[in-house]
C-alpha positions, 0 to 999 in steps of 0.5 A: 103251335104249328111249329111245335107239331112239325117238330114232333112230327119230324122227331118221331121217325128219328126216335124209332130209327135210333131205338131200332139200332140200339139193340132192340133185336129178338134173337131168341130161337134157333139159328143154323149156319156154317163156321169157316176156319180157313187155316183149320182142318176143314178149310173152306168146307167148314162146320155146321154150326147152330145156336139155340138161344134165349134172350133177356134184354140185351143178354143172350144165353144158350147152347151152341153146337158145332158138327162135322158134316156127315160124321158123328163128330160134334160138340155142344157148348154153353154160350153167353153174349151181349147185344150191343148196337147191331152186333152179338158179342158171344163167348162159349164158356164150356163144353157140355157134350162132345164126340171128338175125332181122334187126334183133334179137339173142339175150340171154345170160341168167342166172336162178334156177329153183325145182326141183319134184322131184315134178312134174319141173319148174322155174320162175323169173325170168331177167334179162340186162344187154342185155334186159328180164327174164322168166320160164322154165317147164321140164319134164323130158322125158328 
């Protein structure tokens, strides 16, 4: 009997570890951060980026917002995504509201953000069929 109890005691930590890596993240809430597009019009200065998202199981949905700091220029996009392992795979599907700077346009992006549960942060690469790619860095604020 001791042998069976030892086996169960050794397996429980492994089960909790595996379930924590399998997408059991609660990303619902507000995420604030920065989007960088090195080969874009703002370079390393980047843009302010916000996700207001909800979650059902491993599916994420909501609104992303991008803005040029200290200007009236912004765009709000519908966002959908899927959490797989420790990564949020997302896509902006359409622009809901915007104020474009003359001569420029807003890009619909998709990307993969690695989730850091301990730091309540996400970061990763994004791409767009119409724009140069870049990086996104976000932290959960609500």
